[in-house]
Phi, psi and omega in degrees: 000142183262163173064198186259172180283348185264046184254321184239125182295157181294342178301316184295311182294326178296319180293320179300311181298316182297319181295314181295321179296317182292335182257348182214355179084181183296327178298320179295322178298313180298319180293320178301314181296322179296315179295326181280350182068029182256112184275359181287145178290154180305323182300325179292320181291335180273358179276115181300341181277350182264118180265158181230178176269162176300318180296324177296320179298313181297319179297323178293320176299317180296317178297318179297318179298321182287318182292317184269358181054049183224108182288342178258024185299324181296323178293317180295321178293316179301328181289344182265355186300324185267007176296140188300329182280352181267312185211074185301326181298316179295318181298314179297319181301314181288323180298327181295345178290335173101335183197160176302325181300314182290325178298312183289332177298326181258026183299333179295333176281328183284319188304317182297345175293339184252328184205142178249009183247028179215161174240121182245137184216138175270101181291317185211134179222120177239185185293333183228008176203163179207152176245117184245130177254146182222123179235121176283138184293157181298149180095348179249147184267118178300148182224141177299325179298323177296315179298317180300320180296325178292319179299315179299317180295310183297328182294337185265356181302315180297333185295335180287350176251015178081014180261168177290156176302151180279157171265144185236129173248126185229085182267322181263123186219137178296331180298327180265012174102357179291153180295337178200162177273140178235129181241125174262116185251122179236139178215161180263138182251357186241148174275155182272326179224150182304317182294328177290325178295316178297319179296321179296316180295320178297317178297323180296315179296317179299320179295318179297316179298319179297318180294318178295321177298319179294323178294318178297317178299322179296318178294319179295319178297321178296318179299313180298325181287323184281318183278085183219157182281057180252170176296152180302321180300318180296318179297318180297317178298322180291325178299313180300320179294317180294329177297319179296329179283325186288312183234121184287112176212166186280333181209160185218152174223129173243116182236113185219159169253100182302327176234159184305318186255013181272153177292161180295130176251136185238127171241139185212162176210139176085003178206165183287157180301320181300318179294318180298320180295320178297317179296317180297318178297320178299317180293321179299320183283320187264332184050052181257148175227167181095188183272080186270004171206174181289342188241359183233140172235121187238132173230156178276143170264097189219142177233179177295338182281312182190169177266127183262322184161219185223154174238127187234132170248132181250123183282152177295186185305129177056024179267171173208174187246150173281151176303324180297329180292327176295318178298318180295315180293326179295323177297319178291328175297319178293319177297320179297320179295318178297320178297320179293325175304310182293314182298320180294318178297317178295320180297318178296319179296318179296318181297316179296319178296319179294320177299316179297318181295315180298315181292327176294316177299320179297315181299318179297318181294315182292329180296338180276349180289132183254346177227163179296324177295319178297316178297317180299319180292316178296321180295315179299321180293333182273341185303312182304322180290324183281322189244008181055041179261166180258330178219154180210148173222150179239125179249129180258146184268133175249108184295328182295314181265354182051055180216161176252137179230143180290127181228344179220145184218152168210133175087357179264148174301150184301321182294329177290318177302317182297324180287318186282330188302123180087346178299138186248154174228127171287142186300324181290345178282345186234090181303322181297314178295320180300320183296311182291330179290318182295314182275349180055045179223147177298152178218166179218147179216156171248165181299330183282332189264349187257146172258359181283115183294326178296311180295319180299320179295320178298323182286315189276327187296331185238026177063033183274151177275320186207164178230133175260137179235123183236118178284146175247117182214161178214124180054041177079001181257126179288131177249332181173188182217139173256128177239121182233141180240154180233135186297153184290337181278004178248151180295151179294147177263131175276145178281065180283177187300318183295315181295319178297321178298320178294319180297315180296317178298320178299314181295320180295314179297320180296318180298315180298314182295319180293320178297316179297318180296321179293322176297318178297317180296318178297318179296318178297320180295319178296315179299317180297320179294319178295318178296320179294319178296320179295319178298314181296323178297315180297316179295320180299313180297320180295316182293313181298318179300317180295314183294327178284320185297317185298304180294326179296319179299318180294316181298314181296318180297316180294318181296317179297322180296314179295332184278344181289125183284334181273357180289129179264093184245128173276177185297320182293319180290320176299318179297323179296318179295319179296320178298321178297318178300317181295315182298315181289327176297317178297324179298317178296321179298316178297320180299314179296319180297319178298319179296317178293322181297325183288342186246345184253165179289136180278124179256127182255147172240083189289148177204173177281121186232134174270111184296327180292316180294321180297320179294320180295319180297320180294321180293318180300314180293323181294326180294334183285349183285352178075029180286158178272004177277149173267117184250122181245153175231123178275099184296117182242183178295143178305138180233110185265135176223158173267112185201171174272110186299320181295318180294318179297318179298325177299319180294312183295318178300318181295318180295319178293317179300317179298316181298316180292320185292316188263357178228057182298135180078357181267176178269141178235137183227136177244131181231149174228158179175189181207152172235197184291341187249331186200161169270150182217154174225129183242139172241115186240132176235162180250031182282199186288347180079185184232153174282166179297325178293318178296320181296322183292327186256004189302327184266003179288148177296137176067010179279134179236118180301322178219097187301321182295319179292321179301317183292325177292326186264350184090157179112153183235022176080030179247353187302302182293327177299315179292322178301316181295321179297320179294317180298315181293326177297332177273002183080017182247195180219163172222132186229152175241136173231125184205153173219143181301129178084356184235012175085184184224145176233124175252131184234121175260124180241133182229151179298141178280154168291152173304131182105351173077235185292140180276000000 
C-alpha cells in the first residue's frame, strides 16, 4: 500500500462495510475484505476515527463490486453517505447551509472530511447547477470507482433539502487523461404541485427532526459512555476517540489536567506525540479557543467545577471548519469535562479507599511486631506500597545518644543491609533529616538539590531520582525516621494531598506500633530483671544456707566433743578441736562481713600508700598458703596513691585468691605501674579463662562463675562486686579481660598523685 494511513476518512470505509453488509450479509463483508487484501477487522473499518489509504479504499470498492456483482457499486455506495442513519452530524452540518447551492459553494470545506489526497474546487455555482472540479494528487492512480463514488455523493446533495437527486454530467476525467475531473451538477428547485410542495416541506422537517434526534441520541450515548466508573486514563482515551467521531478531522489532541495538581496529560490521534506536545504547550501558554487558524478548532474542556484543558481538532490540508462544527465540538468538550468530574471524583474515592486499606493492612502487620527491630522491618517492607517507592529504610531514634540508627530495610542488597544495620547518624550531621524532624512534616529531595550527605548517598548510590523523608513522632517526641527512594527511570512524584495523607497515616501507624513495641520491650526487661532477681535470691539463699551449714555443723560437732565428759582428749587433740572452732568461727565472721559489705556504704581511711609495696606484701602472704600455683611479682618503681591501705589490700587479696582458685597449677603474675592518667595493678593468670557470658556477669552480686567450685572453696559470689565498689569509692576502676583457653587479666586503676611517680 502506498502513502500514509491518513488519506481517506473513516466515514467512507464505514459506508462501504455497511452497504455490503446490508446487501450481502456478514459473509459478503468477509469476502470483500479477503479480495481487497485488507486484514483489518470490520469494526475498525466502521470506526469514523480510523483513516485509511487511497489504495485501500479502491481495493474495497473492487472487492464490493466483485462480491455483489455490481459494476456501479461505488456510485450506489457514494449515494448512501448522506443518509441520516449513516452520518447524522454531516447531514445536519450540510443542511445548516440552507440550500444545495450553498453546500456546493463550500464543497472545498466538505471534501477534506472524506479525503486529504485531492483538491476540490467549486468553479461555478448557480441556483440550480454547479461545476465542481476534482484533482487527485500526484503519485496516485485515478480510478473509475473513485469517480463513481463522487457522482453518487454529489447526486444526493439536493435530497437533504427535500429535493429530487441531482443529475451529474462527467465528461472530463483523470482516468481518461484529463488534468482533473469535472462534474456538472444540475437540480430542480421548484415543486410541481402545491400539495407536493407541502409534502416535500413536511418530509424535510421530519428529516431535520430525525437528524436532530439522532444527533441528540449520539450526544446522550457519548455521555453515558463517558460517565462510567473507569480509570481516568481510560476516560481520557475515550474522550479522544469520541472527538474523532463528533467532528470529522484528520487528527485530534486532548490536553487536560485530571486533577488540580496533576501534570498535563495528552491523548492524541493522527499525529506524532512530539507534535501533540507542541500543540498542548501552545494551548497552555495562550489559552485560546475557537477557530484561531485555518487548520485548528479548539474548545475548552471546562465544567462548573473547574477548567481541565483543551480539545483540538486539526483539519486536513487546506481545510477549514464550519461554525456548526465548533458548536458540536464545544458540546463534546462540556461532556468530556462532566465525565472528568465524575471520573476524578471516583478516582479520589478509590484512592482514599485504597489508602485506608493499605494503612489498615499496615496497622495489622505492625500490630504483630513484638520488638522495635521487628516493627522497623515490617514498616520498611510496607513503605513501597504506601508511597510507590523502590527502596526504604527505617532509622530509630535513641534519646540517650541523640542519634538515629538503621534498623529496617526493603529493596537493598543483603550485603548493604549488613553494613548499614546499626550504623548511626547524629542529627546535626543530616540537615535534611533535621529539617523534617523540626517541622514534623514529610519532605523530599533530589541528589542535585540537597547538601545533606546522608540523603545524597541514598539518592546516588542506587540510581535514585529522589528521596522521601517522613518523621515518626508522638506527642512531640521523635521516635524515628522513614527514608524512601524512587528510581531515576520513573517520573517524579509530587507531594500532592493524597500522598501526604498516606505519609502522615504511615507515620501515625508507625508511631503507635513503635510505642507499643517499646512498652513490650520494657515490660519484658522488667520481667527478666525480676526473674533474674528471683533466681539470684534463690541461689543466694541456697549458697548462704550451704556456707552457714558447713561451718556450723563443724562448730557444733567440735563443741559437743569437747563437752563430753567421757571423751578422752589429750592436750594436742583438744587444741586441734579448739583451733577448728576458731577457724570455722572466723569463716562465719568473713561471710557475715561480706554480706554487710555488699549492702553498706564503704568508708575509707585514706593515707599515702605505695601500690607496689602493697602488691608485693599480698604476693608474699599468698605464697605461704601452700598453693600449687607459681606466683610472680614484677618488682617495679614505687607508685604512690592516696588510698585506704586496708581496703586496697582487700581488693588485691581477692583478685589473687580468685586467680589461685580458678587457675590451679597455672602461673599467676602481679604487676604494678603508672601511665599519664592513672596508677595500676594487674593480676594475670594463665588459667582456662572465662566465657563472654561469665565475663559480662562477673561483677554482679552473688554471681558465681562455677557454683560447685565456689562452694568447695567458700564464698557467695560477692568478692568481685565488693572489689568494684572499693575501686569506685577511690575514684578508680577495676576491669577484667579474658578469653577461653588464654587466661584472665584483672586490672585495678587508681588516680595518680599530682606529680606522677613517687
